[in-house]
C-alpha positions as CSV (number, residue, x, y, z in Angstrom):
1,M,6.2,4.5,182.1
2,N,6.1,1.9,183.7
3,T,-0.4,-1.3,186.6
4,S,-1.5,-6.0,186.9
5,A,1.4,-5.6,184.3
6,D,0.3,-4.6,180.8
7,S,1.7,-3.9,177.4
8,S,2.9,-0.3,177.9
9,G,5.3,-0.6,180.8
10,G,2.7,0.7,183.2
11,C,0.2,-1.1,185.3
12,A,-3.5,-0.9,185.8
13,C,-4.2,-0.1,189.4
14,S,-7.8,-0.9,190.2
15,G,-9.1,1.6,192.8
16,H,-6.8,1.1,195.7
17,C,-8.5,2.1,199.0
18,A,-6.7,3.2,202.1
19,A,-6.9,0.3,204.6
20,A,-6.6,0.6,208.4
21,P,-3.2,-0.4,209.7
22,S,-3.0,-4.0,210.9
23,P,-2.4,-4.5,214.6
24,L,1.2,-3.7,215.7
25,L,3.5,-6.2,217.3
26,P,5.4,-5.2,220.5
27,D,8.2,-2.9,219.4
28,E,11.4,-3.2,221.4
29,A,14.4,-3.2,219.1
30,G,17.2,-5.6,220.0
31,A,20.9,-4.9,219.4
32,G,20.7,-6.1,215.8
33,G,17.5,-4.2,215.0
34,R,14.3,-5.6,213.7
35,R,13.0,-6.9,210.3
36,S,9.3,-6.3,209.7
37,T,7.6,-7.8,206.7
38,F,4.3,-6.5,205.2
39,R,2.0,-8.0,202.6
40,V,1.0,-5.2,200.2
41,P,-1.8,-6.6,197.9
42,G,-2.1,-3.3,196.1
43,M,1.5,-3.2,195.0
44,D,1.8,-4.8,191.6
45,C,4.1,-2.6,189.5
46,P,7.3,-0.6,189.5
47,S,5.6,2.7,189.9
48,E,4.0,1.6,193.2
49,E,7.4,0.3,194.4
50,R,8.8,3.8,193.7
51,L,6.0,5.4,195.7
52,I,6.7,3.2,198.7
53,R,10.4,3.9,198.6
54,M,9.8,7.7,198.4
55,A,7.2,7.6,201.2
56,L,9.6,5.8,203.5
57,D,12.8,7.6,202.5
58,G,14.6,9.3,205.4
59,A,12.3,7.8,208.0
60,D,13.8,7.7,211.5
61,G,15.3,4.3,212.4
62,L,14.9,2.8,208.9
63,H,18.1,1.1,207.7
64,G,16.9,-0.6,204.6
65,I,14.0,-1.7,202.4
66,G,13.5,-5.0,200.6
67,I,10.7,-5.2,198.1
68,D,9.5,-8.4,196.3
69,L,7.0,-7.4,193.5
70,A,6.2,-11.0,192.6
71,A,5.3,-11.8,196.2
72,R,3.9,-8.3,196.9
73,T,5.8,-8.0,200.1
74,V,7.8,-5.1,201.7
75,T,10.5,-5.8,204.3
76,L,11.7,-3.0,206.5
77,H,15.0,-3.2,208.4
78,H,14.7,-0.8,211.3
79,V,15.4,0.0,214.9
80,G,13.0,1.7,217.2
81,P,9.2,2.0,216.8
82,L,7.5,0.4,213.9
83,A,4.3,2.5,214.2
84,P,5.5,5.5,212.2
85,L,6.7,3.3,209.4
86,Q,3.5,1.4,209.3
87,T,1.5,4.6,209.3
88,K,3.4,5.8,206.2
89,L,2.7,2.5,204.4
90,A,-1.0,2.6,205.3
91,A,-1.3,6.2,204.1
92,L,-0.5,5.1,200.5
93,G,-3.7,3.0,200.4
94,F,-2.1,-0.2,199.0
95,G,-3.6,-2.3,201.9
96,A,-0.4,-3.0,203.8
97,E,-0.7,-5.8,206.4
98,L,2.0,-6.7,208.9
99,L,2.9,-10.3,208.6
100,V,5.8,-10.7,211.0
101,T,8.5,-8.8,213.0
102,E,11.8,-10.5,213.8
103,S,14.7,-9.4,216.0
104,G,18.4,-9.3,215.2
105,A,18.1,-8.9,211.4
106,A,20.8,-6.9,209.6
107,P,20.0,-4.3,206.8
108,P,20.2,-5.6,203.2
109,D,23.5,-5.5,201.4
110,S,24.0,-2.5,199.2
111,A,27.5,-3.3,197.7
112,T,26.3,-3.3,194.1
113,D,24.6,0.2,194.3
114,R,27.2,1.9,192.1
115,D,27.0,-0.8,189.4
116,E,23.2,-0.6,189.4
117,A,23.4,3.2,189.1
118,G,25.6,2.8,186.0
119,V,23.0,0.5,184.4
120,L,20.3,3.1,185.2
121,R,22.3,5.8,183.5
122,T,22.6,3.6,180.4
123,L,18.8,2.9,180.5
124,L,18.2,6.6,180.8
125,A,20.3,7.3,177.7
126,I,18.6,4.6,175.6
127,N,15.1,5.7,176.5
128,A,15.9,9.4,175.9
129,A,17.4,8.6,172.5
130,M,14.5,6.4,171.5
131,F,12.0,9.1,172.6
132,V,13.6,11.6,170.2
133,F,13.7,9.1,167.3
134,E,10.2,7.7,167.9
135,L,8.6,11.2,168.3
136,A,10.1,12.4,165.0
137,S,9.1,9.2,163.2
138,G,5.6,9.3,164.6
139,L,5.1,12.9,163.4
140,W,6.4,12.0,159.9
141,A,4.4,8.7,159.7
142,Q,1.2,10.4,161.1
143,S,1.1,7.6,163.7
144,T,-0.5,8.3,167.1
145,G,0.8,4.9,168.2
146,L,4.4,5.8,167.7
147,I,3.9,9.3,169.2
148,A,2.3,7.7,172.4
149,D,5.0,5.1,172.6
150,A,7.6,7.9,172.3
151,L,6.0,9.7,175.2
152,D,6.0,6.4,177.1
153,M,9.8,6.2,176.5
154,L,10.1,9.8,177.9
155,A,8.1,8.8,180.9
156,D,10.4,5.9,181.5
157,A,13.5,8.1,181.1
158,S,12.1,10.5,183.7
159,V,11.6,7.7,186.2
160,Y,15.2,6.5,185.7
161,G,16.5,10.1,185.8
162,L,14.5,10.7,189.0
163,G,16.1,7.7,190.6
164,L,19.6,9.0,189.8
165,Y,18.9,12.7,190.5
166,A,17.2,12.1,193.9
167,V,20.1,10.0,195.3
168,G,21.4,11.6,198.5
169,R,18.6,14.2,198.7
170,S,16.1,14.7,201.6
171,A,12.7,13.0,201.6
172,A,11.0,16.4,201.0
173,G,13.4,17.0,198.0
174,K,12.6,13.6,196.5
175,L,8.9,14.2,196.9
176,R,9.1,17.5,195.0
177,V,11.1,15.9,192.2
178,A,8.5,13.0,192.1
179,H,5.6,15.4,191.8
180,L,7.4,17.3,189.1
181,S,7.8,14.0,187.2
182,G,4.2,13.2,187.7
183,W,3.0,16.5,186.3
184,L,5.3,16.0,183.3
185,Q,4.0,12.5,182.6
186,L,0.4,13.8,183.0
187,L,1.1,16.6,180.5
188,L,2.7,14.1,178.1
189,A,-0.3,11.8,178.3
190,G,-2.7,14.8,177.7
191,G,-0.7,15.8,174.6
192,A,-0.9,12.2,173.3
193,L,-4.6,12.0,173.8
194,A,-5.1,15.5,172.2
195,E,-3.1,14.2,169.2
196,V,-5.4,11.1,168.9
197,V,-8.5,13.3,169.0
198,R,-7.0,15.8,166.4
199,R,-6.1,13.0,164.0
200,A,-9.5,11.2,164.6
201,V,-11.3,14.5,163.6
202,S,-9.0,15.9,160.9
203,G,-7.9,12.5,159.5
204,S,-4.6,10.8,159.1
205,E,-2.8,8.3,156.9
206,P,-0.4,6.4,159.1
207,E,2.4,4.6,157.3
208,P,2.0,0.9,158.5
209,L,5.5,-0.2,157.3
210,W,7.2,2.7,159.0
211,M,5.1,2.2,162.1
212,S,6.1,-1.4,162.4
213,G,9.7,-0.8,161.5
214,V,10.3,2.0,164.1
215,A,8.4,-0.1,166.7
216,L,10.7,-3.0,165.9
217,L,13.7,-0.8,166.5
218,A,12.2,0.3,169.8
219,L,11.7,-3.3,170.7
220,A,15.4,-4.0,170.0
221,A,16.3,-1.1,172.3
222,N,14.1,-2.5,175.1
223,L,15.6,-5.9,174.6
224,A,19.1,-4.3,175.0
225,C,17.9,-2.8,178.2
226,L,16.8,-6.2,179.4
227,L,20.2,-7.7,178.6
228,L,21.9,-4.9,180.5
229,M,19.8,-5.7,183.5
230,A,20.0,-9.5,183.3
231,R,22.8,-9.8,185.9
232,H,20.8,-7.6,188.3
233,R,17.3,-9.2,187.8
234,D,17.7,-11.3,190.9
235,G,19.5,-8.6,192.9
236,G,18.1,-5.5,194.4
237,A,14.3,-4.9,194.4
238,H,14.7,-1.8,192.4
239,M,16.5,-3.6,189.6
240,K,13.8,-6.3,189.7
241,A,11.3,-3.5,189.2
242,S,13.3,-2.1,186.3
243,W,13.4,-5.5,184.7
244,I,9.6,-5.8,184.8
245,F,9.3,-2.2,183.6
246,S,11.4,-2.8,180.4
247,T,9.6,-6.1,179.8
248,N,6.3,-4.3,179.7
249,D,7.7,-1.6,177.4
250,A,8.8,-4.3,175.0
251,L,5.2,-5.6,175.0
252,A,4.0,-2.1,174.2
253,N,6.4,-2.1,171.2
254,V,4.8,-5.4,170.0
255,G,1.4,-3.7,170.3
256,V,2.5,-0.9,167.9
257,I,3.9,-3.5,165.5
258,I,0.6,-5.4,165.5
259,A,-1.3,-2.1,165.0
260,G,0.8,-1.3,162.0
261,G,-0.1,-4.7,160.5
262,L,-3.8,-4.1,161.2
263,V,-3.5,-0.7,159.5
264,A,-2.0,-2.3,156.4
265,A,-4.6,-5.2,156.5
266,T,-7.7,-3.0,157.0
267,G,-6.7,0.1,155.2
268,T,-8.0,2.3,158.1
269,R,-6.3,4.4,160.7
270,W,-8.4,3.1,163.6
271,P,-5.9,0.5,164.9
272,D,-3.3,3.2,165.2
273,L,-5.7,5.5,167.0
274,A,-6.6,2.7,169.4
275,I,-3.1,1.8,170.4
276,G,-2.2,5.5,170.8
277,T,-5.2,6.0,173.1
278,A,-4.3,2.9,175.2
279,I,-0.7,3.9,175.7
280,A,-1.6,7.5,176.6
281,L,-4.1,6.4,179.2
282,L,-1.6,4.1,180.9
283,V,1.0,6.9,181.1
284,A,-1.7,9.1,182.7
285,S,-2.5,6.3,185.2
286,G,1.1,6.1,186.3
287,A,1.3,9.9,186.6
288,L,-1.7,10.1,188.9
289,R,-0.3,7.5,191.2
290,I,2.9,9.6,191.6
291,L,0.9,12.7,192.3
292,K,-1.0,11.0,195.1
293,L,2.2,10.5,197.0
294,R,2.4,12.5,200.3
295,A,5.4,12.9,202.7
């Protein structure tokens, strides 16, 4: 789940602090509405994009949201006052700064929403199936790296499921579902860390070939996800975020493959424990960002 971008599909958010709102421009909507663009330096991963969308969902006068993760900008298509929208952005603590407000801009096109929803359903199915297989494999192979990567798959599946389940619901309903997902991810991360500690104390004998083989299969699954999203990667901001998310997940799989090789080369379990710890901490980081969301 899944923070600059890192190898687990999450991102490492370095102490975002709430910033005071930047000065507001005069706010008289024209017939075509207004388009206000913010620079958001603290937004650097898909989890933070999700928080921004949930915080703004259902806001009065908001007709559309455009997010560019690479440029770290958020564009709001709205009519009426900008102040309430800017207040919601500032409350997230990502340092939102108003760049420009333009008149007469139309909301972004949403004609491909149903196609994108279909892709998200497929991503959900792939991640859920790989969670079951990786968890069973990790328990059999005594690999904390595989177990943590399986929980990361489950965290990803919950994010995709949340996006589908929350469609059409109220902002308060989406917030409740988001918090439930956050607590679930935090619980999963705690379970993974507990397993690392248990195996560090009681001992384990991870199977390096099985570790690397299963991680290679998980890598193939994430590459399949990337292929499914390829035609949408330059489309909606949400699909751009999903593209980055699955790319980072693939890097996590590579980390487990390397850990398996190090276990084989060194004859110790410590590389497996290290990668398991790293993935668990990154899942926990994403969970805490979700739990900080307020309506």
